[in-house]
N, C-alpha and C positions, 0 to 999 in steps of 0.2 A: 346227199351229206356236204350236195352245197350248202341245200339251204340252211342245215345246221352252222356253216362258218359264216353265212352270211346274218345268221341275229347274231353271233357272237360279234363280227362286226360290227355291229347296230348297236349294239350291248356298250362297248367297248366306246362308242362313240360320246352315247350321252351320258357315259360315266365324266370324261372329259369336261364337256358340258355341266355340267349342275359344278365339278370342281375348280373350271374358267368362273361360273357365276358368284360360285360363293370367295375366291379370290376376290372379284370385282368387286364385291358387295362390303368384303372386311376393307380393302383400302378409302373405297369411298365413304365409310365408317370413321376410320381414321382421320381422312382430310376435316371432316366436317366435325368432329365431339373433340380430338385429343389437341392437349397443350403449346404445339410447339410450333403450329401456323402450318407444316407443308407437311406429307405424307411419308417423307425421307424423313425428317427427324424424329418424326414418333414409331418409325420405320426401327428405329437404331438411336430410342432412349437411352436406352442399357448406357448406351457409347455417349450418350450427356448426361446421364449420371454421373456417369468414372470423373466426368470435365469437372460436372461441378463440387464435388469430393475433394479432387484436387487442389479446384480454386479454394475455397473453403478452407482446404489443410496451406496452402500456403500464407493465407489470412490470418489464421490463428499463429502459425508460426512466428510471421516477422510483427503479433502484436497490431497489426489492423494499419489500415490508413487511412488521415484523415486530409491528405492532400494530395493534387496530382503528382505525381511520382515521374519526373521524369531525368533526374540529376543523374549521372553519369557515376555517383558515389553511392548510390542507392542499389542494394540487392536487387531487386526487381524492379521490374517497370511494368505500367499498365498499358495493355494493348484492347485498348476499346472498340465491342460491335457498333458498327453503325447502321446496319440495316434494318429493314423492316421486322426480319423474323427474330430477333435477336432477341433472347429472355431479361437482356437490361443487366446482365453482367460484364460489369468490369473484369478482364483474363489479366493474371499476374503471368507474365512470361520472365526466365532467366535473365539476368544486364549480364550481357557479357563482355561489359566494358567495365569491369570489379577488376580483380584481381584474376591471372599476376600479371597483365597490362598495366594497369593505373600502378602497382606498386614502385615501377618501376620509375617511375618521376621521382618516385624519394630517393633514387640510388641505391646505394647497398644499405638502407635504414632496416628496409623489409628484408631481409637479404637471409637465408639458411645456410647454417656452418659451413655450405658446401656450395654455397654460390646460388643455389638457386633459388626460386622465389616461389614463396609457399601460400596457394591460393589460400584468399580470406574465408571463402565457403567453401563449406563441402557441399555438393550438390545433393538433391533429395536421393536420387535414387541407391545413395552409395551406404552402405554400412556405416550405423552413425558410432561404431566400436573402434573404427579402424582409424589408427593415429598418425598423420605425416612425419615421417621421418624426420625436416625441418623445419620448425617453427621460425615465424617472421621475426625477427629480434630487430629493436633501433637504437640504435649507437647509443645517439644523441635524443634528448625530445626536440620536435620541431622550433624554433625560437618563434614565441607568437608575438600578436598584439593585443594584452588587457584588454582593449575597447573593443578587438574586432569580435563581429558576428553576425550574423543571415538576419536580414532584417528577415520583418515581424512579417506575416501572410496578413495579408488584408482583409477585411470582411467581404469585401468583392473578389477575393480571391477564386478560380474556378476552385471546385472541390472530387475527388473522383472518389465517386461511394460505390456501391451495391446497391444496385436498384430490382425489386424484387417485384414480384405479379402480386396485388393486392390478396390475392386468398394463399396466400405466403406462410405457413406456418412456422418461420424460420426468426424466434422472438428479437434473435440479436440481430439480425440483419433490419430489422425492424426500425431499433433503438437509434439506427445509424441515421435513420430518414425523422426522427421524433424531432417538434420542434426544440425549439432554445430553450435549455432550461431558468427553470426561475430558481435565487441564489439570494440565498441570505447575505447579508452586508452590515458585519461588525468594526468597527473601530479598533484597530490596532496598537493605542498609544495610553490605552487605559486599563486601570484591573479590574476586574469582572465584575466587581461589585461595586465600581462607580459608576456612573452616565457612558450605557453606550450606547450605539444606534445602531438598530436593526430595523430594516425595513424587503418588503415585501410585496408585487403583485401578483401573481400569478393566482386568482382564487381559486382554480382547482387544484393547489396545492396537497400535494398529501398528508393524514392529518396523523396527530402522533396519536399509537393505541394505547387506552390506561383504561384499563374493565370493557368497557363498551364501545370502544373506535373513536371514544372523543377522547378528549382529557378536557377538563372543566376549571377555569379560569375559576377567579376568585367569586365573581359575580354569576357567577353560570353557563356563561356564553361555553361558546367551542376556543380551545386552543390550536394551531395549525401548524405543524411541525416546519420549520421550512427544509427543505430538502429538495434539491434540484430533482428534475426530471428524469433525469439519464441516471441516477442513481439508481445501481438493484439490489437484491437484498442475497446475501451468499450463504447462509443462516435461515432456520427458521424454528420460530420460537425465539425460547429466553433460553441461554445457555449457563448456567451457574460456575460460580469460579472455581467448585469441586470440580466439575465436567471437563473447564478450559484444563484445570491441571490435570486431569486424567489424561484428555484427551494428547495434550501437551508431553506426557510420557510416556505415554505406552507407544505415541505413531505420532511425535512431531515433527521430525523427519520422513515422513511418505516418501515413497517409492518416484512420487510423480514431479517428486522437486530436487532430486537428485540430479546433478549435471555428466551431463558428459565432453568435455570441451575438444572444440574442431580441431586443438592439437594441446600436446602435453607440457606441462610447463615443471620447473624446481618447485615453485613453489607449490603447486601441486601437492609434489610427493610430502614437501612438509607438510603443507596440511593435513593430508593423512596421515602422515608422523604423528603431528597433535592429536590427531580422531581417536587414533589409540590409545594414546596416553594418556586420556581422558575416560577413557568407557575402562580405562582398567586401575583408575584411580586406586591408591588405596586408602584404608578407610584413619590413617594416624592424623588426628591434625597438630598443627604445634604451635598455628597463627591465634596470638589469644586475644588480636583484632579481629574477628570472624565469629560471631555466638550464633553454634549449630541448632538449635530448634528453628533460626525462621528461614531456615534455607531449605530448600530441597533435598540437597546432597554436600553436603558441606565440600568432602575431599573432594568431589570431584568442579567445584566453584574453584574452589583454591587450586587446582595443579590449573586449570583452562587459563586461570587469569595469570599464572607464571605464565603458560607459555606464549600465551599474547605479548607477557613482557618481557618477553626473548624473542619472540619471533617475528612478531607482525610487521608488517610491511606495506603502510599506504601511498597510493602517486595520486597529489592531485591536478587533476586536470587546468592548466593557466590560461584556456580560451573561457570566453566569457564578457561581458560587456558590466561594468559598476554602473547603480548602486544595485540590480541582479546580483550579479556575483560577485562571489570574493570580499563582500564589505556587510560583516556581518552587525545587526545590532543589537546593543548589551542590554536594553532596557522594553517593559513591557511583559506581557503574559507568553510570548511569542517567545521570547528572550532567548529560551535553550538551545533554537538554531541556532542562534548568533555567540551565544557561547562558547557550543562546539567549535564551529567553525573555526573562532579566534584561539580556542588553546589550542585544536587539533597545526593550523597551520605555525602555530610559536613553536610546536614536539619536534624534534630532533629525535628524541625515539623512536616513535614509527612511523618518518617521513622517509621516503627512498627518491632522489634527482631521477632515477634507472625504472620508468616503470617494466621490463623485465622482469625488475626483482620482485616487485610488489604483488601481493597476496587479493590486495581490496584496491579499488578506484574513486573515490569519491569527486563526485558532482557537485561542486561547491555555492551554490543558491542558494539563494533566501526565500521564502516561498511568502513572508510578511513584506517581502517588497515586491516582490515579482506582480502582487495584489493592487499595492500602494502605485504603480509604474505602470502594470499594462494593461490592469483591468479599465472595463472605459465603464463609466456610472451609469448608471440608465438600462445599460442592454442587458444585464439579468442573463449575460453567456458567460462560457467559459474559453470561449473559443481560439481569443485573444491567447490569453495566457497558456492554455494548451500550443500553440501556434510558436510560441514564444520557448515553450521549451523545446519541443518537435524539430524545430529550426536549428537551435544548441546542439541537441543530440543528434540532428545531420550533421553538423561540424564535425565533434567528435565522430563518431562513424567515419567519416572522410580523411580525416589525417592519420588518422590510431587503427590499428588490427583487432584490439583488445576488445572492445564490444564485441565482435564478430565470433569470439573464438568461443565466447560462454554466452552470448548473446542475452549478454548484462546481466549476469548470475554472479560475477564479480565484482559487479560496479553498488556501491549506495549512494545515498540520499539520508538530510535530516532537515523533518519540514514540519513545523509546526501550527502552522495555519487551519484553520478546520478547512479549504479548500482543497490541501494537498491529496488528500485519496483522488480525488477526482480529477485535478489534472497531474496528477501521473499514471494512471489509471491503464495506459493502450499501451504507450510506445516505451515505459518506463516499468512496463507490469512485470516483467523480469528481476527488477533490480530488489538489491536489501530495499526496505524501507523503514526507516525508522520513525514513526510519528507518535505526534501526540492526540489524532484523533484517530484512535486505535480501535476499530468500529467492525468487529467480525459481521455484518449486515451489511460493510460499504467494499468488501472485499480483503479486509485482512487474513493474511494466511501463516498459519503456526508455523514452526518451523525457517520460513522465508522472513516476514517482517519484526519488526521490533516496537515494543511501545516506549514510546520517549515522553519525560515527566515536563508535566506542563505547570512553570514556574514562572510563577511574577517578579521579576525580578524590578527593583525599585535603587536599588544603589550596588557601588561598583562594589560592594562586599557582601556578598549574600549572605552570611553566618553570621551576620551581625542578630540581634534582638531574638535570639534562639532560646526555647525551653518553655517554662510552664506551671504554676503552681501541684504542688504536688497532692497524690488522688484524696488526699481528705482536705484537700479546700477548694477543689473542683465541687459549687455548690451547683449547679445547672446538671443535669441531665443528657439535653443535646442542645445544640445548637447551629444555628443556620439566619446567612444573610446573605443577601443579592441581589440584581434586579432579574426581572420575571423572563427570560430567557427561554423560549423553547416550551415543551406540553407540560412540563413533570415538576417545574418551583410554583408556578401555580397553583397546583393539585396539593402540592404540600404545606403551602399557605391558606389554602380553602378549611384543611383540618385541623391545623397547628398553631396560626397564628393567633393569640390570646385567649387560647384555648387551658393552658397550665400555664401553671407559673415554673414550672421545673423542664417544660420546653421552649426554647429563645428561639423561636422563631420569626424571623424579620424582612422587609423588602431592602431596601438601600440601606446601610449603615455606614457613619462616620469610622473611615479607615481604624484612629487608634481607639474606637468602642469596638469596632471589628476585633482586633487583635487581643483587647483585653476578654471580651470573650472567651475567644479562640481557648486564653491560657486558663480562664474557668469552668471549661465545660470541659464532662466526662469522654464526650461522644462528639465528634465536627461532621457534620450532616454534609458528603457531596453530594449536590446532586446536578447533574446534567443541567447542560445550555442547550443551547439548539445543538448541538452535538454532544457522544460522548465523555468527552474527556475536559476537565476542570481543573484550578488551579489550585483547588482547596485541599486537593489529596497530599499534596507537598506540604499545603501550609501546615495542615493539622497534625502531619509530623513534627514539619518545625515546630510547633508549638505542643510540642507531645501530647497530643487529642488527640485520639483513638478515631481514625475513619470509620465512618460512617457511611458506603457509597450507593447508591441509589440513580444506577446508572446501567440498563440492560445492556448484553454484550459489548462491555466497555471490555479491553483485558487492558488491564495493568500491568504500571510499567515491570521490569524486565523478570515478568513473570516464569522464564525459564529460570529463573535461579532463585526465584525469594518464594516464600510460603507465606504467600499471602493473609492466609486465613489464620496463622496463628499472630499478626497485630493492627489486626481489619476486621468490619465487618459489611454481610454485603447484603443490602434488602431491595427483594424488586421492586419494578413502581408498582406495581398493583398491591403493594402490601403498604405501601403508606398514610390507610387507616387504623393498622395495626404499630404504626411505628415504636408508641410509647410501650402499647408490652413487649413487643422486642426485645428494644433494649433493656427493660426491668426484667426482665426471664434469662438473661445476664448472671451466671451468679456471681457474686463478687470477686471471689479467688480466680475467675477466667477473667473477670476487668482487671485487676489487677497481673494476669499473665500479659494480657494485648499491650495495656500502658508499660509494662517493661521491655517488650518485642519492638516497641513503637521509638523507645530510647537505642535501643539495641542496631535499630534497624536502618536510623535517623543516616547516621553516616555515607552513605550509597544517595544521597535526596538533598545533599550539598554541595553548592557551587564555591572553589573557591578563587582566587584573584591569582595563583600558578595549581595548577594540579595536585589533588590530594591523593593518596593512594585508596580505593575503594569507592571514591566521592563519583559524583552523577558523572563527571567524563569519562571518568575510565570503566563508569557501569556500562554505560551507553554505549563506548568503544564495543567493552567488551559483548554484548548482545548481539552487537553487528559481527563481533570476531566470534560467537559461538556459531551463529546463523551460519554463517559461510564455513567450515567449518564441517560440521552435519550433514551442508549436500553435498560437500562432496562423494560420488559413488565410490566405494571397497572396490 
């Protein structure tokens, strides 16, 4: 019996020694092989993984950070890990110096009806659907100096970014550490058909894809598309206009765009009511000024337009230094943004001086002037332009609670410069953006963003010299003239310049002859330049020439309202060699319908010295209004 007991104890000791050896070997293996630099970090890798997820959640929610955040008006501050064992991640922690303490500086301006200060930002561990009982109110807007703005961050300012190991697969984080983007530089004071300066110095920039991954110039050499390296495609392949329309009508306002504000407002209830009335609009039409076939649903458009006229109130922030802010430019190919600013500022119908009554908040800057004033020639970088806008936005966030209420979803901007999508990509990601460069591959979002018509305005009366010849007097099948910007136009000339007497395809042309050709052609080719947008779309409609849009993934203006296939032709870039046969295959009856519909839709693409019902100003405003209405969660 004693022998058996001794053997049992010996066996137990042997098992314990084996277990101890296995455990020691596992610790040694983790220390040598796993990525955290110490065995404690590896043992609790799950904890580190959750912490990384928390950090990424914070970054995505706030739109990213381009500069070190240490200001007391920022929602988050950055805590940097400096020890050798750090993974290089800048950790974000809530800024406890914000609301409700900071709003006390404004006295009673941000106090609720019961005298309690409402928080500007809800912590993430709270239910998003919980609505504070006392929304902050501003009894009167702060008195500000129009010339006041936060200084521009210099290129040498310290920047807080996320640094990841080289073997990381997080492509988004790698983009933050990419080299400064190469940018195209287009002069902003000339017509697109006149002399325009373009330059690029990056030999590795992406080439335009046309059939064989390269676009051919007239002499057979490759042409590169001047696209900043920081841009990334939001869609793959080419989305046709029919697919865009179906996407917009079927799911134009998906659930991920619906916004739950931090606290409710009277304006939200009015928008919800408007949404219900638009969705149930009757099908009877009494407005003879609207021609039903050119709209997706003329009844809904008419009801939405009426509700906009009756209800919409906009607050324009008074902050901002001229000339970038509050000083619109009214001539040139980017003038749409300037005319909109000018006419909105003069509107008594839509403006309010009480931000608590506003449905929308306008950020009144000129993307054209921003490029002219802030961009450093030769820098090939957007950094200073982004920093300028980010500093302005920080000023707005620090003075008002409204941005934080919706994370910017009820704020909007109107920008026509080619670079606007990149300048506003991150910090203003949640804003409603009305953009001339409405490109699905550059982040344009259906149901949130709006396409802004690019109009080359050369006089104080943009409606002069409209119209053109009757169909029987239009002797040319197709017409194009313009500079060789981008990768599509050289291909167009390669195949069709001096190849057919009915296909009038040229390079640069005198402005007088340009207009005569538009008025004498059945179809006007609107080929993209460096970016997807072109003033030829509006010019074609103005001269009653059916627009033929050759610009893949371009979202045409007012698509949520207008049925573009009833008055325009869309040709994919790869089909340029077949352009003539495509146009000739259109039956005469269909062409006449297209021509007549161009005349019917023309009223929506005209600027007037004073806004006229259904003109461009009102249509831009309606696109913004309509998108905001359908972002509101029921």
